[in-house]
C-alpha positions as CSV (number, residue, x, y, z in Angstrom):
1,M,27.4,97.6,7.3
2,K,28.2,99.4,10.5
3,T,29.6,97.2,13.4
4,T,31.1,97.8,16.8
5,Y,33.2,94.7,17.5
6,T,36.3,93.2,15.8
7,Y,36.4,89.9,13.9
8,D,40.1,89.0,14.2
9,H,39.8,86.1,16.6
10,F,37.3,83.6,17.9
11,Y,35.4,84.6,21.0
12,L,35.6,82.7,24.2
13,Y,32.5,82.0,26.2
14,G,33.2,84.9,28.6
15,E,33.5,87.4,25.7
16,I,30.2,86.3,24.2
17,E,28.5,86.5,27.5
18,E,29.8,90.0,28.1
19,I,28.7,91.3,24.7
20,L,25.2,89.8,25.1
21,R,24.8,91.3,28.5
22,G,26.0,94.6,27.1
23,Y,23.3,94.6,24.5
24,A,20.6,93.8,27.0
25,E,21.8,96.7,29.2
26,K,22.3,99.3,26.5
27,F,19.2,98.4,24.3
28,P,16.4,97.3,26.6
29,H,13.7,98.2,24.1
30,L,15.2,95.9,21.6
31,T,16.3,93.0,23.7
32,R,15.3,89.9,25.7
33,L,18.3,87.9,27.0
34,E,17.5,84.5,28.6
35,S,19.4,81.3,29.5
36,L,17.9,78.3,27.9
37,G,19.6,76.0,30.5
38,K,22.9,75.2,32.2
39,T,25.5,72.9,30.8
40,A,27.3,70.2,32.8
41,A,30.1,72.7,33.6
42,G,27.5,75.3,34.7
43,R,27.6,77.6,31.7
44,D,24.5,79.3,30.4
45,I,23.2,78.5,26.9
46,W,22.2,82.1,26.0
47,A,19.4,83.0,23.6
48,I,18.9,86.7,22.7
49,S,15.8,88.0,21.1
50,V,15.9,91.2,19.1
51,T,13.1,93.5,17.8
52,D,11.8,97.0,18.2
53,T,9.2,96.3,20.9
54,R,7.7,99.7,20.3
55,T,6.2,98.3,17.1
56,G,5.1,94.9,18.6
57,D,6.2,92.3,21.0
58,F,8.7,89.6,20.1
59,A,6.1,87.0,19.6
60,D,3.9,89.2,17.4
61,K,6.3,89.4,14.4
62,P,7.6,86.8,12.0
63,A,10.9,85.5,13.5
64,Y,14.3,84.6,12.0
65,C,16.4,82.2,14.1
66,V,20.2,81.8,13.9
67,D,22.1,79.2,16.0
68,A,25.7,78.2,16.0
69,N,28.2,75.9,17.6
70,I,26.2,72.8,17.8
71,H,29.5,71.4,16.9
72,A,32.1,72.6,19.4
73,G,34.9,73.3,17.0
74,E,32.9,75.1,14.3
75,V,33.6,78.5,15.9
76,T,33.5,80.4,12.6
77,G,29.8,79.8,12.6
78,S,29.5,81.3,16.1
79,M,31.2,84.4,14.9
80,C,28.7,84.8,12.1
81,A,25.9,84.7,14.6
82,M,27.7,87.4,16.7
83,Y,28.2,89.5,13.6
84,L,24.5,89.5,12.8
85,L,23.8,90.8,16.3
86,D,26.5,93.4,15.9
87,V,25.0,94.7,12.6
88,L,21.5,94.9,14.1
89,Y,22.5,96.7,17.3
90,S,25.1,99.0,15.6
91,G,22.6,99.9,12.9
92,S,19.7,100.6,15.2
93,G,18.9,104.3,15.1
94,E,21.6,104.8,12.5
95,D,20.6,102.8,9.4
96,P,17.0,103.0,8.2
97,A,17.2,99.6,6.6
98,I,18.1,98.0,9.9
99,D,15.4,100.0,11.7
100,K,12.9,98.7,9.2
101,L,14.0,95.1,9.8
102,L,13.7,95.5,13.6
103,E,10.3,97.2,13.2
104,T,9.0,94.3,11.1
105,Y,10.7,91.1,12.3
106,T,12.1,89.4,15.4
107,F,15.5,87.8,15.4
108,Y,16.3,84.9,17.8
109,V,20.1,84.2,18.1
110,I,21.7,81.3,20.0
111,P,25.4,82.0,19.3
112,R,26.9,79.0,21.1
113,I,24.8,75.8,21.7
114,T,27.7,73.9,23.2
115,P,29.7,76.4,25.3
116,D,31.5,73.6,27.3
117,G,32.8,71.9,24.2
118,S,33.7,75.1,22.4
119,E,35.7,76.3,25.5
120,V,37.7,73.1,25.4
121,Y,38.3,73.5,21.7
122,L,39.4,77.2,22.0
123,T,41.5,76.9,25.2
124,T,43.3,73.5,24.7
125,P,45.0,71.8,21.7
126,A,42.1,69.2,21.6
127,T,39.5,68.9,18.9
128,L,36.1,67.5,19.6
129,R,32.7,67.1,17.9
130,S,30.3,68.4,20.5
131,I,31.2,67.8,24.2
132,D,34.1,66.6,26.3
133,K,32.2,63.6,27.6
134,M,33.3,60.0,27.1
135,Y,31.0,58.3,24.5
136,P,30.4,55.7,23.2
137,F,33.2,54.1,25.3
138,E,33.5,54.5,29.1
139,D,37.2,54.2,29.0
140,L,40.0,55.1,26.6
141,M,40.4,52.6,23.8
142,P,43.7,51.2,22.6
143,G,45.6,53.2,20.0
144,V,46.9,56.7,19.6
145,Q,45.1,59.2,21.8
146,P,45.7,62.8,20.4
147,C,47.7,65.2,22.5
148,D,50.3,67.9,22.0
149,L,53.6,66.2,22.4
150,D,56.1,68.9,21.3
151,G,54.4,71.7,23.3
152,D,53.6,74.0,20.4
153,G,50.0,74.3,21.3
154,V,48.8,72.3,18.2
155,I,48.0,68.6,17.7
156,R,49.4,67.9,14.3
157,R,50.3,64.8,12.5
158,M,52.9,62.2,13.5
159,R,54.6,60.0,10.9
160,V,56.2,56.8,12.0
161,Q,58.7,54.8,9.9
162,S,57.4,51.3,9.2
163,P,58.2,48.5,6.7
164,Y,54.5,48.3,6.1
165,G,53.9,52.0,5.9
166,V,51.5,53.1,3.3
167,W,53.0,56.6,2.7
168,K,56.2,58.0,1.2
169,Q,57.6,61.5,1.0
170,S,56.4,63.5,-2.0
171,P,59.0,64.4,-4.7
172,D,57.1,67.7,-5.2
173,D,57.2,69.0,-1.6
174,P,59.0,67.3,1.4
175,R,56.1,68.3,3.7
176,L,53.7,66.2,1.6
177,L,53.1,62.5,1.6
178,V,51.9,60.3,-1.3
179,K,50.4,56.8,-1.2
180,R,52.9,54.0,-1.7
181,G,52.3,52.0,-4.9
182,P,52.0,48.2,-5.1
183,D,55.5,48.1,-6.7
184,D,57.2,50.4,-4.1
185,T,59.6,48.1,-2.4
186,E,62.6,50.4,-1.9
187,G,62.8,53.5,0.2
188,V,61.5,54.9,3.5
189,F,57.8,54.4,4.2
190,Y,55.6,55.8,7.0
191,N,52.3,55.3,8.7
192,V,50.6,58.5,9.9
193,F,48.6,59.2,13.1
194,S,47.5,62.1,15.2
195,E,50.3,63.5,17.4
196,G,49.8,61.7,20.6
197,M,50.4,58.9,23.1
198,I,49.4,55.3,22.6
199,E,46.9,53.7,25.0
200,D,47.6,50.0,25.7
201,Y,50.7,50.1,23.5
202,E,52.1,46.8,22.3
203,A,55.6,47.3,20.7
204,G,55.7,47.1,16.9
205,W,52.0,47.8,16.3
206,V,50.3,51.2,16.2
207,T,46.7,52.1,15.4
208,Q,44.6,55.3,15.8
209,A,42.3,55.1,18.7
210,P,38.6,55.7,18.2
211,N,37.4,59.2,19.2
212,K,37.0,59.4,23.0
213,W,34.4,62.2,22.8
214,G,32.1,60.8,20.2
215,N,28.8,62.5,20.9
216,D,27.4,64.4,17.9
217,F,24.7,66.8,19.0
218,N,23.6,67.1,15.3
219,R,22.6,63.4,15.3
220,N,20.5,63.5,18.5
221,F,17.3,65.1,17.4
222,P,14.1,63.1,17.5
223,F,13.2,63.2,13.8
224,A,14.5,60.0,12.0
225,W,16.8,59.3,14.9
226,E,18.7,56.0,14.9
227,P,20.9,54.4,17.6
228,E,24.7,54.5,17.6
229,V,25.0,51.1,15.8
230,R,23.3,52.7,12.8
231,Q,24.2,56.4,13.2
232,T,27.6,57.4,14.7
233,G,27.3,60.1,17.4
234,A,23.6,59.5,18.0
235,G,23.6,59.4,21.8
236,T,21.7,57.0,24.0
237,Y,18.4,58.4,23.0
238,P,17.0,61.5,21.3
239,L,17.5,64.8,23.2
240,I,19.5,63.1,26.0
241,H,21.7,66.2,26.1
242,T,20.7,69.5,27.8
243,E,22.0,71.3,24.7
244,T,19.8,69.5,22.2
245,K,16.8,69.4,24.5
246,V,16.7,73.1,25.0
247,M,17.1,73.8,21.3
248,A,14.2,71.5,20.4
249,D,12.1,73.1,23.2
250,F,13.0,76.6,22.0
251,I,11.9,76.0,18.4
252,A,8.7,74.3,19.5
253,A,7.8,77.1,21.9
254,H,8.4,80.0,19.5
255,R,5.6,79.5,17.0
256,N,6.5,82.7,15.1
257,I,9.8,81.3,13.8
258,C,9.7,81.0,10.0
259,C,13.3,80.5,9.0
260,I,16.2,78.9,10.8
261,L,19.9,79.2,10.0
262,N,22.3,76.6,11.5
263,M,25.9,78.0,11.3
264,H,28.5,75.3,10.9
265,T,31.9,74.9,9.3
266,M,33.5,73.6,6.9
267,G,33.2,73.3,3.2
268,G,31.7,76.4,1.7
269,V,28.1,75.4,1.0
270,Y,24.5,76.3,1.8
271,L,22.9,72.9,2.7
272,Y,19.2,72.2,2.9
273,P,17.2,69.2,4.0
274,P,16.4,66.4,3.8
275,G,19.4,64.4,5.0
276,Y,17.5,61.2,6.0
277,K,15.9,60.7,2.6
278,S,16.1,62.0,-1.0
279,G,14.9,65.5,-1.8
280,K,12.8,63.8,-4.5
281,E,10.7,62.4,-1.7
282,A,10.0,65.8,-0.2
283,F,7.4,68.3,-1.4
284,K,8.7,69.8,-4.7
285,E,7.3,73.2,-3.7
286,D,9.6,73.2,-0.6
287,M,12.6,72.1,-2.6
288,A,11.9,75.0,-5.0
289,L,11.9,77.5,-2.1
290,Y,15.3,76.3,-1.0
291,K,16.7,76.6,-4.4
292,A,15.4,80.1,-4.8
293,L,16.6,81.2,-1.4
294,G,19.9,79.4,-1.9
295,R,20.6,81.4,-4.9
296,M,20.8,84.5,-2.7
297,G,23.4,82.7,-0.6
298,T,25.4,82.0,-3.7
299,E,25.1,85.6,-4.8
300,E,26.5,86.9,-1.4
301,S,29.1,84.3,-0.7
302,G,29.9,82.4,-3.8
303,Y,28.9,79.2,-2.1
304,P,26.6,76.8,-3.9
305,A,23.4,75.5,-2.4
306,A,23.1,71.7,-2.2
307,N,20.6,69.1,-0.8
308,V,22.1,67.2,2.1
309,R,21.1,63.6,1.0
310,D,21.3,63.9,-2.8
311,E,24.3,66.2,-3.3
312,Y,26.4,66.7,-0.1
313,V,26.6,63.1,1.2
314,E,29.0,61.2,-1.0
315,Q,27.2,58.8,-3.3
316,G,26.6,55.5,-1.6
317,A,27.3,56.8,1.9
318,G,23.7,56.4,3.1
319,P,21.3,58.7,5.0
320,I,22.2,60.9,7.9
321,R,19.9,60.5,10.9
322,G,18.7,62.7,13.8
323,L,19.7,66.0,12.1
324,F,18.6,69.3,13.6
325,D,17.6,70.7,10.2
326,D,15.5,67.6,9.4
327,F,13.8,68.1,12.7
328,N,13.1,71.8,12.0
329,H,11.8,71.1,8.5
330,F,10.0,67.8,8.8
331,A,8.7,68.1,12.4
332,M,8.3,71.9,12.7
333,G,7.6,72.8,9.0
334,L,10.2,75.5,8.9
335,V,12.7,76.7,6.2
336,N,16.2,75.6,7.5
337,F,19.6,76.2,5.9
338,T,22.9,74.8,7.3
339,I,25.7,77.0,6.3
340,E,29.1,75.3,6.2
341,C,31.4,78.3,6.5
342,W,35.0,78.6,5.1
343,D,35.9,77.4,1.6
344,L,39.5,76.3,1.8
345,Y,39.5,73.9,-1.1
346,P,37.8,76.2,-3.6
347,R,40.3,79.0,-2.6
348,A,43.1,76.6,-3.5
349,G,41.5,76.0,-6.9
350,F,39.4,73.0,-6.3
351,P,35.7,74.1,-6.1
352,H,33.2,71.5,-4.9
353,K,31.2,69.7,-7.5
354,Y,27.8,68.4,-6.5
355,P,26.7,65.7,-6.1
356,L,29.9,64.9,-4.3
357,Q,31.8,61.9,-5.5
358,P,34.6,60.0,-3.7
359,K,38.1,61.3,-4.5
360,T,40.8,59.1,-5.8
361,D,44.2,59.1,-4.1
362,A,45.6,61.1,-6.9
363,E,42.9,63.7,-6.7
364,Q,43.3,64.0,-2.9
365,Y,47.1,64.5,-3.4
366,E,46.6,67.3,-5.9
367,I,44.1,69.0,-3.6
368,M,46.6,68.9,-0.7
369,K,49.4,70.1,-2.9
370,A,47.3,73.1,-3.8
371,V,46.2,73.7,-0.2
372,Y,49.9,73.9,0.9
373,A,50.7,76.3,-1.9
374,W,47.7,78.5,-1.0
375,A,48.7,78.5,2.7
376,D,52.3,79.4,1.8
377,A,51.1,82.3,-0.4
378,N,48.4,83.7,2.0
379,L,49.6,82.8,5.5
380,G,53.3,82.4,5.2
381,P,55.7,79.6,6.0
382,E,54.7,79.3,9.6
383,A,51.2,78.0,8.6
384,I,52.6,74.5,7.9
385,K,55.2,72.9,10.1
386,P,57.8,70.8,8.3
387,W,58.3,67.2,9.5
388,T,60.4,67.7,12.6
389,P,62.2,64.9,14.5
390,F,60.8,64.1,17.9
391,E,61.8,61.5,20.5
392,H,58.5,59.8,21.3
393,P,58.3,58.3,24.8
394,Q,56.9,55.0,23.5
395,L,57.9,54.8,19.8
396,G,61.3,56.4,19.9
397,P,62.2,58.5,16.8
398,V,59.2,59.9,15.0
399,E,58.5,63.2,13.1
400,I,55.8,65.7,13.8
401,G,54.5,68.2,11.3
402,G,51.6,69.6,9.2
403,Y,49.1,72.3,9.6
404,D,46.8,73.4,12.4
405,Y,43.6,71.7,11.5
406,K,41.6,74.1,13.6
407,T,42.5,77.4,11.9
408,L,43.2,76.2,8.3
409,V,40.8,73.4,7.5
410,Q,38.0,73.4,10.0
411,N,37.8,77.2,10.5
412,C,39.1,80.1,8.5
413,P,42.4,81.6,9.5
414,P,41.7,84.7,11.7
415,A,42.9,87.0,8.9
416,F,40.0,85.8,6.8
417,L,37.3,85.9,9.5
418,Q,36.0,89.4,8.7
419,Q,35.2,88.6,5.1
420,E,33.6,85.3,6.2
421,V,31.2,86.9,8.6
422,E,30.3,89.7,6.4
423,K,29.1,87.7,3.4
424,H,26.9,85.4,5.5
425,G,25.6,88.5,7.4
426,R,24.4,89.9,4.1
427,F,22.5,86.7,3.3
428,M,20.8,86.7,6.7
429,L,19.4,90.2,6.2
430,R,18.2,89.3,2.8
431,E,16.6,86.0,3.8
432,A,14.8,87.6,6.7
433,K,12.9,89.8,4.2
434,A,11.6,86.7,2.5
435,M,9.5,85.8,5.6
436,P,5.7,86.2,5.4
437,R,4.2,89.3,6.9
438,L,0.7,90.8,7.0
439,E,-0.2,94.1,5.4
440,I,-3.6,95.7,5.3
441,R,-4.4,96.9,1.8
442,D,-7.4,99.0,2.7
443,V,-10.4,99.3,5.2
444,Q,-13.6,100.7,3.8
445,V,-16.6,101.9,5.9
446,T,-20.0,102.2,4.2
447,P,-23.2,103.3,5.9
448,V,-26.0,100.8,5.7
449,G,-29.2,102.3,7.2
450,D,-28.4,102.9,10.9
451,A,-25.4,100.6,10.7
452,Y,-22.1,100.3,8.9
453,K,-20.5,97.8,6.7
454,L,-16.8,97.3,7.3
455,E,-14.6,95.7,4.6
456,A,-11.0,95.0,5.0
457,R,-8.4,93.4,2.7
458,V,-5.2,91.9,4.0
459,C,-2.3,90.6,2.0
460,N,1.1,88.8,2.3
461,P,3.5,90.8,0.1
462,S,6.4,88.6,0.9
463,F,8.1,85.6,-0.9
464,L,7.2,82.9,1.6
465,P,3.6,81.9,2.3
466,T,2.1,82.4,5.7
467,Y,2.3,78.7,6.3
468,V,6.0,78.8,5.2
469,T,6.4,75.3,3.9
470,K,4.2,72.7,2.3
471,E,5.4,70.3,4.9
472,A,3.8,72.5,7.6
473,L,0.5,72.2,5.9
474,N,0.9,68.5,5.7
475,L,1.7,68.4,9.4
476,R,-1.3,70.6,10.2
477,I,0.7,72.6,12.7
478,V,0.2,76.1,11.5
479,G,-2.9,78.0,12.7
480,P,-5.0,80.2,10.3
481,L,-5.0,83.9,9.6
482,Q,-7.6,85.4,11.8
483,A,-9.4,88.8,11.7
484,E,-11.3,90.5,14.4
485,L,-12.8,93.8,15.4
486,E,-12.0,95.8,18.5
487,G,-14.0,98.8,19.7
488,E,-16.2,100.1,22.5
489,G,-20.0,99.7,22.3
490,L,-20.0,97.7,19.0
491,E,-23.1,95.6,18.2
492,L,-22.2,93.0,15.6
493,L,-25.1,92.5,13.2
494,E,-23.4,90.3,10.6
495,G,-20.2,88.4,10.6
496,K,-18.3,86.6,13.4
497,P,-16.2,88.3,16.1
498,T,-13.2,86.3,15.0
499,V,-13.0,85.1,11.4
500,D,-10.7,82.4,10.2
501,L,-9.2,83.2,6.8
502,G,-7.0,80.2,6.2
503,Q,-3.6,81.0,4.7
504,L,-2.1,83.5,2.3
505,E,0.2,82.5,-0.5
506,G,3.5,84.4,-0.9
507,Y,4.7,85.5,-4.3
508,S,6.8,82.4,-4.4
509,G,3.5,80.7,-5.3
510,I,3.0,82.8,-8.4
511,R,4.2,81.5,-11.6
512,A,4.8,83.3,-14.9
513,A,5.1,81.5,-18.1
514,S,8.3,83.2,-19.2
515,A,10.6,86.0,-18.2
516,M,9.2,87.9,-21.2
517,G,5.9,88.5,-19.5
518,G,3.9,85.5,-20.1
519,Q,0.6,84.6,-18.4
520,T,0.7,84.5,-14.6
521,S,-1.0,82.0,-12.4
522,I,-1.3,81.5,-8.7
523,M,-0.5,77.9,-7.6
524,G,-1.8,77.9,-4.1
525,A,-3.9,80.0,-1.7
526,P,-4.5,83.6,-2.8
527,C,-2.1,86.3,-1.7
528,E,-4.8,88.5,-0.2
529,K,-8.2,88.0,1.3
530,K,-11.2,90.2,2.2
531,V,-13.4,90.1,5.2
532,S,-16.5,92.1,6.0
533,W,-18.8,92.8,9.0
534,I,-22.0,94.9,9.6
535,V,-21.9,96.7,12.9
536,R,-24.0,99.2,14.8
537,A,-22.3,101.9,16.8
538,P,-22.6,105.6,17.4
539,A,-21.0,107.9,14.8
540,G,-17.4,108.8,15.8
541,T,-16.8,105.3,17.3
542,K,-13.2,104.2,16.8
543,I,-12.8,100.6,15.6
544,R,-9.7,98.7,15.1
545,V,-9.5,95.9,12.5
546,C,-6.8,93.3,13.6
547,F,-5.3,90.5,11.6
548,R,-3.2,87.8,13.3
549,H,-1.2,84.8,12.1
550,P,1.0,82.7,14.3
551,R,3.9,82.9,11.8
552,A,3.2,86.0,9.8
553,G,2.7,88.3,12.8
554,R,0.0,91.0,13.2
555,A,-1.4,94.0,11.3
556,S,-4.1,96.4,12.4
557,A,-5.8,99.6,11.2
558,E,-8.1,102.0,13.0
559,V,-11.2,103.6,11.4
560,V,-13.8,106.1,12.7
561,L,-17.4,105.4,12.0
């Protein structure tokens, strides 16, 4: 796919803003650029809408929405969102397939939900979940507070010798540590913490401090929300943050959205809801849609598709509350995948097996040994810093070492960024084609005395039904398909000016008994419907037959009496 920009680094806020403004200036017929709100630091949360407005307004077409960086450090996801925009704009007028997509669909892209948090992540050694704001504690808590002590620009691990240390050096690789066994009484033992300084230090005892920036925007949405005591990172109340509030408002306001893609890292998996309950308690038709669409993700990326609650959350860990994708599916009735980009462990030879099970100490050690070997082979010896002596201002002699969590584990190394964005970009373009759309099969005009009978058939030739999910029908939040006539001097003799036609099934609702061509049956609404009117008007009158659906868009045809 043709692109304009490079994908060898993670974009800062200013670079994203410059690119988006450039699109709006260069492609005004394709673009609407808007700020959804201002962050605490005064940055805009940008949303860009893309479609060929010559074939219909943004709101008049089925829409595909991509967002990223609801978690500040998951910047690979943001680059995937920017790559999608690059493909759409670079291909416009150059690639017939891209032109067809822009003629047919609208794309909404919010490439960085938390620009404040991501800017901290990209410009300092710090890591953070969503935003650099104290929560749930107002002051720093006792224990090691992460910071870059040795000045190499990375917060690594710090090992401290201790008679009650639980780690010892590995015999396989001096950079690795293994758990101390119950019978290990001789040797040098360590406890391991983040590289950092100790708040409220008491000589002889060291602990890791709780996260000082504990807000998790992806636990702050109003569906199945629970307070901090039951859901870490939840926030004081749902949508307390500007960033989460504007996202909920945006989704609710754009009724033509059918599919949403939340770009995250890490793990290499296409996740689908629910997270707050078992998928067995959701509509089986919706779970079947996710499995079918998820197979496309696997084809393009190699990543498996998994249900959040039943497969991704380790067994026994409990539900996750206040999720954005649960809000989008169970409150808005939309199809929502969360892509966890970057598959380090599978690359090292340990593919994820779902449902996830807790790892033993021995299994975790083998994984880390393989990760170190992969990093050595693919990134060179500088990827992992050997344990290096350092004189700690409070603890005295310690050792600092390990990898850069940001660009090995949480995000892909920049050298692998191009291939990461490309494979998810291919999936996005494929999934967009699954959205419902309206197509007029035919319009027939038959003289009836001094009047005319008009008959029109409209269909949905796409995979998803016009209502998108069974959950949306259950919520009663999707309006019907409507048909109406437009023309000068029409006298309507039979039929209503506006006719409600209900919903159209997609071909996902058609079942065949076998791949060998068995009997076919339609499980839901029909895939096409017919409407008729009898009108009186002078011969030569032009009449436009229009079909509209809030999610499936519009289709029209003109006939002459």
